[in-house]
Structures are given as C-alpha cells and as structure tokens.
C-alpha positions in Angstrom: 40.7 122.1 85.8 41.2 119.1 88.1 41.8 116.8 85.2 44.3 119.3 83.7 46.4 119.6 86.9 46.6 116.0 87.9 49.0 114.9 85.2 51.3 117.8 86.0 51.4 117.3 89.7 51.9 113.6 89.6 55.3 113.7 87.8 56.4 116.5 90.1 55.5 114.3 93.1 57.4 111.4 91.6 60.4 113.6 91.0 60.4 114.8 94.6 60.1 111.2 95.8 63.0 110.1 93.5 65.2 113.0 94.8 64.4 112.1 98.4 65.2 108.4 97.7 68.4 109.4 96.0 69.5 111.5 98.9 68.6 108.7 101.4 70.6 106.2 99.3 73.6 108.6 99.1 73.6 109.0 102.9 73.2 105.3 103.4 76.0 104.6 101.0 78.4 107.0 102.8 77.6 105.5 106.3 76.0 102.1 106.8 76.3 101.2 103.1 80.1 101.2 103.3 80.0 98.6 106.0 77.7 96.3 104.0 79.8 96.7 100.8 82.8 95.7 102.9 80.9 92.6 104.2 79.7 91.7 100.7 83.1 92.0 99.0 84.8 89.9 101.7 82.2 87.2 101.4 82.7 87.1 97.7 86.5 86.8 98.1 86.1 84.2 100.9 83.8 81.8 99.0 85.7 82.3 95.8 88.8 81.1 97.6 86.9 78.2 99.2 85.4 77.1 95.8 88.8 77.2 94.1 90.4 75.3 97.0 87.8 72.6 96.6 88.4 72.5 92.8 92.2 72.3 93.3 91.9 69.6 96.0 93.9 71.5 98.6 94.3 69.8 102.0 93.0 72.8 104.1 90.5 74.9 102.2 89.8 76.8 105.4 93.3 78.3 105.3 92.5 80.0 101.9 89.2 81.3 103.4 90.8 82.5 106.6 93.4 84.4 104.5 90.7 86.4 102.8 89.3 87.4 106.2 92.7 88.5 107.5 93.2 90.6 104.3 89.8 92.2 104.5 90.8 95.9 104.7 88.9 99.1 103.8 90.8 100.0 100.6 92.3 98.1 97.7 95.7 99.6 98.3 95.8 98.3 101.9 94.7 94.9 100.7 97.4 94.7 98.0 100.1 95.9 100.4 99.2 93.4 103.1 98.8 90.7 100.5 102.3 91.3 99.2 103.9 91.2 102.6 101.8 88.2 103.6 103.1 86.3 100.6 106.7 87.3 101.4 106.3 86.3 105.1 104.8 83.0 104.2 107.7 82.1 101.8 110.3 83.2 104.4 108.5 81.2 107.2 108.3 78.1 105.1 112.0 78.4 104.2 112.9 78.7 107.9 110.7 75.7 108.7 112.5 73.5 106.1 115.9 74.6 107.4 114.9 73.8 111.0 113.5 70.4 110.2 116.6 69.7 108.1 119.0 70.6 110.9 117.1 68.9 113.8 114.9 66.1 112.2 114.8 63.8 115.2 115.7 66.1 118.1 112.6 67.8 119.4 114.3 69.8 122.1 116.8 71.4 119.8 114.1 71.9 117.2 111.9 73.8 119.7 114.9 75.8 120.8 115.7 76.8 117.2 112.0 77.5 116.5 111.8 79.7 119.6 114.9 81.6 118.6 113.5 82.2 115.1 110.2 83.4 116.4 111.9 85.7 118.9 114.1 87.3 116.2 111.0 87.8 113.9 109.0 89.3 116.7 111.9 91.7 117.5 112.1 92.7 113.9 108.4 93.4 113.8 108.6 95.6 116.9 111.6 97.4 115.5 110.1 98.4 112.2 106.4 98.8 113.1 105.3 99.7 109.6 103.8 97.6 106.8 107.0 95.6 106.4 106.7 94.4 110.0 104.0 92.0 108.8 106.7 90.0 107.0 108.5 89.4 110.3 105.3 88.5 112.2 104.1 86.1 109.5 107.5 84.5 108.9 107.6 83.7 112.6 104.3 82.0 113.1 104.3 80.4 109.7 107.4 78.4 110.7 105.4 77.2 113.7 102.5 76.1 111.5 104.9 74.0 109.4 107.2 72.7 112.1 104.7 71.5 114.7 102.7 69.1 112.5 106.0 67.8 111.0 107.6 66.8 114.3 106.3 63.3 114.1 106.6 63.0 110.3 109.6 65.1 109.2 109.5 63.7 105.7 106.2 65.5 105.2 107.6 68.9 105.9 108.1 69.9 102.2 104.5 68.9 101.3 103.2 70.9 104.3 105.2 74.0 103.2 104.1 73.8 99.5 100.5 73.3 100.6 100.7 76.2 103.0 102.1 78.5 100.3 99.4 77.4 97.8 96.5 77.9 100.2 97.7 81.3 101.3 98.5 82.4 97.7 95.0 81.4 96.7 93.4 83.5 99.4 95.7 86.4 98.4 94.8 86.2 94.8 91.0 86.2 95.5 91.3 89.1 98.0 93.4 91.2 95.6 91.1 90.6 92.6 87.9 91.3 94.5 89.2 94.4 96.2 90.6 95.9 93.0 87.6 95.0 90.7 84.4 94.9 92.7 83.4 98.4 93.8 87.0 99.4 94.5 87.8 101.9 97.2 91.1 103.5 96.3 93.6 104.3 99.0 94.9 107.3 96.9 91.5 109.0 97.4 91.6 108.4 101.1 95.1 109.9 101.3 93.9 113.2 99.7 91.0 113.3 102.1 93.4 112.9 105.0 95.6 115.7 103.7 92.5 118.0 103.5 91.3 117.0 106.9 94.8 117.6 108.4 95.1 121.0 106.9 91.8 122.2 108.2 92.4 120.6 111.6 95.8 122.3 112.0 94.4 125.8 111.1 91.5 125.3 113.5 93.9 124.2 116.2 96.1 127.3 115.7 93.0 129.6 115.8 91.7 128.0 119.0 95.0 128.2 120.8 95.5 131.9 119.8 92.0 132.7 121.0 92.7 130.7 124.3 89.8 128.4 123.7 91.7 125.2 124.7 93.0 124.0 128.1 96.6 122.9 128.4 95.5 119.3 128.6 93.5 119.7 125.3 96.5 121.3 123.6 98.8 118.4 124.7 96.3 115.8 123.6 96.0 117.4 120.2 99.7 117.3 119.8 99.6 113.6 120.6 96.9 113.1 118.0 98.9 115.0 115.4 101.9 112.7 116.0 99.6 109.8 115.2 98.3 111.6 112.1 101.9 111.9 110.8 102.4 108.1 111.1 99.0 107.4 109.6 99.5 109.5 106.5 102.9 107.8 105.9 101.1 104.4 106.2 98.4 105.4 103.8 100.8 106.9 101.3 102.8 103.7 101.1 99.7 101.6 100.7 98.4 103.8 97.9 101.6 103.0 95.9 100.4 99.3 95.6 97.2 100.2 93.7 96.8 99.6 90.0 94.5 102.4 88.8 94.6 105.8 87.1 94.8 107.5 90.5 97.9 105.6 91.6 100.0 107.4 89.0 98.8 110.7 90.5 99.8 109.5 94.0 103.2 108.4 92.8 103.7 111.8 91.1 102.7 113.4 94.4 104.9 111.3 96.5 107.5 114.0 97.0 104.8 116.5 97.9 103.3 114.1 100.5 106.7 113.8 102.1 107.0 117.6 102.0 103.5 118.0 103.4 104.4 115.9 106.4 107.7 117.6 106.9 106.3 121.1 106.6 103.5 120.2 109.0 105.9 118.9 111.7 108.1 122.0 111.3 105.2 124.4 111.7 103.7 122.4 114.6 107.0 122.5 116.5 107.5 126.2 116.0 103.9 126.9 117.0 104.2 125.0 120.2 107.5 126.8 121.2 105.9 130.1 120.4 102.7 129.2 122.3 104.7 128.1 125.4 106.7 131.3 125.4 103.5 133.4 125.2 101.9 131.4 128.0 105.0 132.0 130.2 105.0 135.7 129.5 101.2 135.9 130.2 101.8 134.3 133.6 104.2 137.2 134.4 101.3 139.7 134.2 100.9 142.8 132.1 104.5 143.8 131.1 105.9 146.1 128.5 106.9 143.1 126.5 103.4 141.7 126.4 102.0 145.1 125.5 104.3 145.2 122.4 103.6 141.6 121.5 99.7 141.8 121.6 99.4 143.5 118.1 101.9 141.0 116.6 99.7 138.1 117.8 96.6 139.8 116.5 98.2 139.8 113.0 98.8 136.1 113.0 95.3 135.4 114.5 93.6 137.6 111.8 95.5 135.8 109.0 94.2 132.4 110.2 90.6 133.5 110.8 89.4 132.5 107.4 90.8 129.9 105.0 94.0 131.6 104.0 95.4 132.0 100.5 99.0 132.4 99.4 98.4 136.1 98.8 96.9 136.7 102.2 99.8 134.8 103.9 102.3 136.9 101.9 100.5 140.0 102.9 100.5 138.8 106.5 104.3 138.4 106.4 104.7 141.9 105.1 102.5 143.4 107.8 104.3 141.3 110.4 107.7 142.6 109.3 106.5 146.2 109.5 104.9 145.6 112.9 108.0 143.9 114.3 110.3 146.7 113.2 108.0 149.2 114.9 107.8 147.1 118.1 111.5 146.8 118.2 112.0 150.5 117.9 109.4 151.3 120.6 110.9 148.7 123.0 114.4 150.0 122.5 113.2 153.3 123.9 111.8 151.7 127.1 113.7 150.6 130.2 113.3 146.9 129.9 115.2 144.2 131.8 117.7 142.2 129.8 115.8 138.9 130.4 112.6 140.4 129.1 114.4 141.8 126.1 115.6 138.3 125.3 112.1 137.0 125.6 110.9 139.7 123.2 113.5 139.0 120.6 112.8 135.2 120.9 109.1 135.8 120.4 109.7 138.0 117.4 112.0 135.4 115.8 109.4 132.6 116.5 106.6 134.7 115.0 108.7 135.3 111.8 109.6 131.6 111.7 106.0 130.5 112.2 104.8 132.9 109.4 107.3 131.3 107.0 106.4 127.8 108.2 102.7 128.3 107.8 103.2 129.8 104.4 105.3 126.9 103.3 102.7 124.4 104.7 99.9 126.2 102.8 102.0 126.2 99.6 102.6 122.4 99.8 98.9 121.8 100.6 97.7 124.0 97.8 99.9 122.2 95.3 98.7 118.8 96.5 95.0 119.8 96.5 95.1 121.5 93.1 97.9 119.5 91.4 100.0 122.5 90.7 103.8 122.4 90.1 106.0 122.7 93.2 109.7 122.4 93.7 110.5 120.1 96.5 113.8 118.4 97.6 114.5 114.7 97.4 112.1 113.0 99.8 113.5 111.5 103.0 112.0 108.3 104.2 109.9 108.2 107.4 112.1 106.7 110.1 110.1 104.9 112.9 111.8 104.5 116.2 111.1 101.8 118.9 112.9 101.9 122.2 115.5 99.1 122.2 114.3 97.7 125.5 110.8 97.1 124.0 112.4 95.4 120.9 114.4 93.0 123.0 111.5 92.4 125.4 109.1 91.5 122.6 111.5 89.0 121.1 112.4 87.5 124.5 108.8 87.2 125.5 107.8 85.4 122.3 110.8 83.1 122.4 110.4 82.1 126.0 106.7 81.6 125.8 107.0 79.5 122.6 109.7 77.3 124.1 107.6 76.6 127.2 104.4 76.1 125.4 106.0 73.9 122.8 107.6 71.6 125.4 104.3 71.5 127.3 102.3 70.6 124.1 104.9 67.9 123.2 104.7 66.1 126.4 100.9 66.4 126.9 98.7 63.5 125.8 96.0 65.9 124.4 96.1 65.6 120.6 94.9 69.2 120.2 97.6 70.7 122.5 99.6 71.7 119.4 96.6 73.7 118.1 96.4 75.6 121.4 100.1 76.2 121.5 100.0 77.4 117.9 97.3 79.9 118.6 99.2 81.1 121.7 102.3 81.6 119.6 100.4 83.4 116.8 98.8 85.9 119.1 102.0 86.4 121.2 103.6 87.5 118.0 100.7 89.6 116.7 100.0 91.4 120.1 103.7 92.2 120.7 103.3 95.3 118.4 100.1 96.4 120.1 100.2 99.1 122.8 97.6 97.2 124.8 98.1 93.5 124.0 95.9 92.0 126.7 93.0 94.2 125.6 93.5 93.1 122.0 93.6 89.4 123.0 90.5 89.9 125.2 88.6 91.3 122.2 89.5 88.4 120.0 88.7 86.0 122.9 85.3 87.5 123.2 84.9 86.9 119.5 85.8 83.2 120.0 83.3 82.8 122.8 80.6 84.4 120.6 81.6 82.3 117.5 81.6 79.0 119.4 77.7 78.6 119.6 77.3 80.2 116.2 79.6 77.6 114.7 77.8 74.9 116.5 74.5 76.0 115.0 76.1 76.6 111.6 77.7 73.1 111.4 75.3 70.8 113.1 71.9 72.4 112.4 72.3 74.2 109.0 75.4 73.1 107.1 74.6 69.4 107.5 71.5 69.9 105.3 73.4 71.7 102.5 73.7 69.8 99.3 76.3 71.3 96.8 78.4 74.4 97.0 75.6 77.0 96.4 73.7 75.6 99.4 76.9 75.5 101.4 77.4 79.3 100.7 73.8 80.0 101.8 74.3 78.0 105.0 77.7 79.5 105.8 77.4 83.2 104.7 75.0 84.5 107.3 77.2 83.4 110.2 80.4 84.7 108.6 78.7 88.0 107.8 78.1 88.6 111.5 81.9 88.6 112.2 82.6 90.7 109.1 80.1 93.3 110.1 81.8 93.7 113.5 85.1 94.0 111.6 83.8 96.9 109.6 83.7 98.9 112.8 87.3 99.8 113.9 86.2 99.8 117.6 85.0 96.2 117.2 87.7 94.9 114.9 89.2 92.4 117.4 85.7 91.0 118.2 84.9 90.6 114.5 88.2 89.1 113.7 87.7 86.5 116.5 84.2 85.6 115.2 85.3 85.4 111.5 88.5 83.4 111.9 86.8 81.0 114.3 84.0 80.3 111.9 86.3 79.9 108.9 88.2 77.3 110.8 85.0 75.2 110.7 84.8 75.2 106.9 84.5 71.6 105.7 87.3 69.8 103.8 86.8 68.4 100.3 85.2 65.3 101.8 82.8 66.6 104.4 83.3 64.9 107.8 81.2 65.8 110.8 83.0 64.9 114.1 81.5 66.3 117.3 84.5 65.4 119.4 86.9 67.1 116.9 84.7 70.2 116.8 84.6 70.6 120.6 88.4 69.9 120.9 89.3 72.3 118.2 87.1 75.1 119.6 88.5 74.5 123.1 92.0 74.5 121.8 91.5 77.8 120.0 90.1 79.4 123.2 92.8 77.9 125.4 95.5 79.2 123.1 94.2 82.7 123.4 94.0 82.4 127.2 97.6 81.2 127.3 98.6 84.2 125.2 96.9 86.6 127.7 98.7 84.8 130.6 102.0 85.2 128.8 101.6 89.0 128.5 100.3 89.3 132.1 103.3 87.3 133.5 106.3 87.8 131.2 107.6 91.4 131.2 104.2 93.0 131.6 105.6 96.6 131.8 107.4 96.2 128.4 104.6 97.0 126.0 104.6 99.2 122.9 104.2 102.9 123.8 104.7 102.5 127.5 105.5 106.0 128.9 108.3 104.6 131.1 110.2 103.5 128.0 109.1 106.2 125.5 110.1 109.1 127.9 113.8 108.0 128.2 113.9 107.3 124.5 112.9 110.9 123.8 115.7 112.2 125.9 118.2 109.8 124.2 117.1 111.1 120.8 117.6 114.7 121.9 121.1 113.8 123.3 122.0 112.1 120.1 120.9 115.2 118.1 123.2 117.4 120.3 126.2 115.0 120.0 125.8 114.2 116.3 128.7 115.3 114.1 127.9 117.9 111.5 128.7 117.0 107.9 126.4 118.9 105.6 123.5 116.7 106.6 121.5 119.3 108.6 118.2 118.9 106.8 118.4 115.1 106.8 119.5 115.1 110.4 116.6 117.3 111.4 114.2 115.2 109.4 115.4 111.9 111.0 115.3 113.5 114.5 111.8 114.9 113.9 110.5 111.6 112.5 111.8 109.6 115.4 110.4 112.0 118.0 107.0 112.1 116.4 107.0 108.3 116.0 107.7 107.9 119.7 104.8 110.3 120.5 102.6 108.3 118.1 103.4 105.2 120.2 102.6 107.1 123.3 99.3 108.2 121.9 98.3 104.6 120.9 99.1 103.4 124.5 97.4 106.3 126.2 94.0 105.8 124.7 91.4 108.6 124.1 92.0 110.3 127.5 95.7 110.5 128.4 96.5 111.0 132.0 98.7 113.7 133.6 101.8 111.4 133.6 101.4 111.0 129.8 100.9 114.7 129.2 104.1 115.4 131.2 106.0 113.2 128.7 104.3 115.1 125.8 105.4 118.5 127.2 108.9 117.3 127.6 109.0 115.8 124.1 107.8 119.0 122.4 110.4 121.0 124.4 113.1 118.5 123.4 112.1 118.8 119.8 112.8 122.5 119.7 116.1 122.0 121.6 117.2 119.2 119.2 116.3 121.3 116.1 118.3 124.3 117.3 121.2 122.1 118.4 121.5 120.4 115.0 121.5 123.8 113.3 124.1 125.2 115.7 126.3 122.1 115.0 126.1 122.9 111.3 126.9 126.6 111.9 129.9 125.7 114.0 131.2 123.2 111.4 130.8 125.7 108.6 132.6 128.5 110.5 136.1 129.3 109.2 138.9 129.6 111.8 138.7 130.0 115.5 136.8 132.8 117.1 135.2 133.8 120.4 131.6 133.3 119.1 132.5 129.9 117.7 134.1 128.7 120.9 131.2 130.1 123.0 128.6 128.2 120.8 130.6 125.0 121.2 130.7 125.4 125.0 127.0 126.1 125.0 126.3 122.9 123.1 128.6 120.9 125.4 126.7 122.2 128.5 123.3 121.4 126.9 124.7 117.9 126.1 125.7 117.5 129.8 122.3 118.5 131.0 120.5 116.1 128.6 122.8 113.3 129.9 122.2 114.0 133.6 119.0 116.1 133.7 120.3 117.6 136.9 119.3 121.1 138.2 123.0 122.2 138.4 123.5 121.2 134.7 120.3 123.0 133.7 121.5 126.2 135.3 124.9 125.8 133.7 123.2 125.4 130.3 121.1 128.5 130.8 124.2 130.5 131.7 126.1 129.2 128.7 123.3 130.2 126.4 123.4 133.8 127.8 127.2 133.9 127.5 127.1 132.6 123.9 124.4 135.1 123.0 126.6 137.9 124.4 129.5 136.7 122.3 127.4 136.5 119.1 125.9 140.0 119.7 129.4 141.4 120.2 130.5 139.8 117.0 127.5 141.3 115.2 128.1 144.7 116.7 131.8 144.7 116.0 131.4 143.2 112.5 130.0 146.4 111.0 133.3 148.2 111.7 135.6 145.2 110.8 133.9 144.4 107.4 131.6 141.5 108.4 130.6 139.7 105.3 126.8 139.3 104.6 127.1 135.5 104.7 128.8 135.5 108.1 126.2 138.0 109.4 123.4 135.7 108.4 125.1 132.8 110.1 125.5 134.8 113.3 121.9 135.9 113.2 120.8 132.3 112.8 122.9 131.2 115.7 121.4 134.0 117.9 117.9 132.8 116.9 118.8 129.3 117.8 120.2 130.3 121.2 117.0 132.2 121.9 115.0 129.1 121.1 117.1 126.9 123.3 117.0 129.4 126.1 113.3 129.7 126.1 112.9 125.9 125.8 115.2 125.4 128.8 113.1 127.9 130.8 110.0 125.9 129.8 111.4 122.9 131.6 111.4 125.1 134.8 107.9 126.4 134.2 104.9 125.3 136.4 103.3 122.2 134.9 106.4 121.1 133.0 106.8 118.0 135.2 109.8 116.5 136.9 112.8 116.1 134.6 113.0 112.5 135.6 109.3 111.8 135.1 110.1 110.6 131.6 
C-alpha cells in the first residue's frame, strides 16, 4: 500500500505547491511587482537612449537619458501624452530662444529681460490651464533658458544648440514611448475603467453612510473635497488614454461621451445630495417636528434602495414608491396646522428627494452603460473647464520672471563658471513648482534626493564606473544606482525624492569620450544643489501667499463664479452654462484639496461648505435665468423672479447681512407670486408647458431659499471667511 499511495500523493503535493506559488506571484505582481516592472522598463528605456546617443554622437547623451526618467509614468497613455507635449514644448522653447538671440545678440541685459518675460508668460500659461497641455508652457519656458544661457558668449552657436537639444530630447521620447507601449504595457484605458468602478462604489457607500449618520460633518466635507479631486483625475486619465495605440483605445474613444456624461451626472447627483443632506441636518436640529415625522419614511425609501448594489429596475421601483409616499405625505401634511416656513422646508425636501432619485438613476444608467458597454444616448460632450484664480496666474508669472531676471544677472556677473547651471536649475524648478500647491515641500523633496544622490554618484563614478570597459559593463555599473532613484519614484509619496536621485545621477552619465574630472563633478553637484536652494528661497520670499489652491484665493474665486452665474445672460445655453459653472467650481475645490493635504483644517472646511452651497445657488440661478428668458410677455411672476435674481446678485456681490435678508424675502415674495400664478392658472387656461415652467421655477426658488438659510446655519462659517 505505501508504494501505491506515494506516486499519487506526490503529484498532489506538487500541484498544491504550484498553486501556492502562483498565488504568491500574483499577489507580488499586483503590489511590489508593479514597482519593479516600472523600474525595469525605465532602465531599459534609459540605457537604450544612452546607447543610441553614443552611436549618433550627440553632444550630451545624459539629456536623452534624463528625458526617459522624466517621462517614466505608470501607464503607456500617460507616457505618450507627456512625450507629445514635451516635444511640442521643446520645439516652442527652441524657437523662442532663436528669436531672442536674434533680437539681442550682443545685449545681455535686454536678452535677460526678454528671457524673463518669456518665462513669466509661459509660467502664467501653465498656471492658467493646469492640465496636460500646461506641460507645453512649462517646458517652452525653461527650454529657452537652456538654449539662451550657453549661447550668450557664443551667439553663433545657438542654432546648433537648439538642434542638438531637440535631437536629444526626441531620442529620449522615442525610447520611452516604444518601451512603455511594447514592453509589458500598462494601458491607461484599463485604469480609467477601474477608476469609474471605484468612484461608483465610493459614492454609493458615501450616500449610505451619510443617510445612516455614520459620518461627522468634517468627514462629509473632506469626502466632498476628495470627490472634486476625483473629477479632475478622471478627466486627466481620460485624455491620457486617447494617446494609446491599442485595441482598448478604440473602446475608450467610443466611450468618450459616456465618460463625460459619467462625470457630469456624478457632479449633479453629488450637488443635489449635499443640498438635501444639509436641509435634513437643519431640520433635525429643530427637534421632532411634524415635518420630520412626515419625512422619515421618505428618507427610509432612499436609504433602502441604496443598501445593496442597485439595479436600474430597483431604482425605477424606488422612484415609483417615492412618488406614492410623497403624495401621501403631502396629503397628510395639508391636514395639519404647520407653519408656512416649515411647509416650504417640506416642499423643498420633497423636490430634492425627487431630484436626487432622478439623478442617482441617471448616474447608475451611465455607469452601467460604461461597465457593460451597452448603448446609451448622451448629448454632445462638453469639455472640462479648469479654473485658476487670476491673482495666482499673474503671481506665478511675475515670480518666475523676477526670479529669473535677478538670478540671470547674478550668474552673468559672477566669476563662478557653474553659476549658469545653478541659475538654470533655479529657473526650471521655479517654473515646475509654480503649479504645485505646496512648492517649497516639492522642492525640499527633490533637494533631499539631490543630497542622497551626491554620495551615490561619487561612488558610482569614481569607484565603479571607472573600471567599466564597454557599454555592457557601463550598464552594470550605472544601473544599480539609477534603480534606487527609480524605485523611490514608483511610490507616489516619494516621487520628489526619487526624481531628485534619478535626475542627479543621470547628469553624471559620461559623454562619448569619457572624461573624469573631480573638480567638475564637485562643481556640477554643488551647482545643482545651490539651484534648488535658490528656488526654495524664491518661493519663500517672493509672493509666498500666492500658491496654487490657497484658500484665501480659492474662496473669493468661488464667490466670483457664483456671481458670474447669476449675472450671465440667458441664451439657450443653460446646460452648457451649468456644465461650465460646475466644472469651474469643482476644479477650484480640487485645487483646495491638493493644498489642504490629507487633513484639511476648519478654515478649509468653511470654504468647502460655502462652495457647495454656492453650487446649488448657481445651478438654480442659471435655470431661473433661462426660465425668465423663455417667458413670453410681462407678468407678475416673471418680474418677481427677476427681482429675486437681482437681490441674490446683490448679496453675492457684497455678502452683507442686510443683502442676505433681502434675498430671503425676495425668494419668499417670488414664491408667492409663482404659487398665485399656478393657482389662478387652472381657471384662466394655463398651458401645460407654462405650468411645468412655473413648477420648475418654484423648485429653484425653494433650493435657493434653503441654500441661503444654510449660510446662516451654525457651522456655516463667516461669509467673508472665503
């Protein structure tokens, strides 16, 4: 018997061991393996670029190698997108450098002034757009510096410098693009669909937790901030996926409209849910009232529908149950002696519940179509419109221009041969960090990487690489040190540190004719570090309060957007106006989220509360403008709505207590006129179309009224805090 069982148990044991090993490898591949694949692919691209630069006899092979490090991103779509914009920025920067040298060949002061102006304009452009295209502006600014500064003493060499720069950067771009697309590609389109699925689950879970009162107000506001950042991140991922060349990219392009619709339906549902939640919270603070007693069963219907993963049928059933429950609640409340203010709150809550039920149903419909690739009728997609406060745009450009002018003049008159290298590094990071919400922290991380890379480079160059004979041995000598920086870069929390290590080490790559110069090594390393220190000093001294996402600038920008929405002329552009307004408000919140960090303070949460309230007011105001514009002939209701909007505009302009009270009273007066028109319309032959418009106007007035009351609620914050 033992001899008979041994052959059968041994294969079973091997199979179990193989399965365990396969599971372990799968887990490793999904976690640590992803990081090492990233490191390996970047090393392949870097050394391929270095080898080709040697074969082509380029002046600075390290530039091609550094380009591959800068383009080292997690997915092939992101690599291709950044490669395209890097190439465009390099061409534009070289063109600008040729023009500047041509205009001021022997006039260094005027040349520096023109260069500073160009860098300032480019930095302002990057701060204004803040999307993938902003990289064109950043790169065209500091590329001009890289060409102009070496050509000051020899202006006749400027064309050769520009051509060489384009060739070296292009070589690095080609190597990065090919390796990322061919060698174990990680498609951005797949990541986009994962983000969509995660967003859907996160939003449903958030709604359930809020309805069950599991979250504190601070947690709710922090989640809204994170959602605003998610909206911008999905738009960034979607645009990057369009650059991929694969079977999946056709699917993403076909889904482009749906992705826009997903973001739009998500923002609509999120705004409605916040307004509805704030109203319920305010009613609950009033204690047990007849209104809350009637609303409790209605909230239970919504909560029950979101308990499990909903389907379209279950959401349709929920809407039917909600309609029946709303009709019964209205009938019961009509028979009770309820104050007029509480009756308005009840009607507002009913309208918000109906709207949220429609919004969540539409959100699920779009998600289901994306996840299962089913047909869905969507409107023409509207572009995502980022919004940067003008003060920050101007401050970013002015800071870069002033710092470059001062540093350039200092470098020109200093006797240190490597002063231009330090100045160039300062100019580069002044431009790069201008779009960062925490520029000094970003520079500090890269500076730490430089400090770590300095001894590593010393060991690499003088103790290892000097013994390398031939390119294969050069790779073996160089790769372990570069891999350290790339491994840090694979962790988003240590990206700055890894970028500092990697770029510093690639600067030490030997030229075609290897030349070891200890003095040059020390001077170059010192110049790189001094340049970063100067960049940090610039941000600490020049306009330190004008950084991206600063609450003191985001807050007023939110109020200006709401004021613009109320003042905008109607012209059949209601949906596009709402979309643009929503995008800009969410983008401002996304900037605020990036600057606030993982634990926003109370001052930041005040701005969030005000922003979400202004979102609802802006949406309703845009809709009222459209209703007023579409109304035929004068009427009491139309004039009352116009006066209401004017009073809201006055409050948004001054944010005074008297104007707030006037806006509340005008909302009540307009609501009375609309109700009178609805009541008298039955006898005077009110058309169904006009009746629907009046009902919509009344719902908008209710939303504005409850949002205005939210600004007076405890915890809303001072109106001038933003």
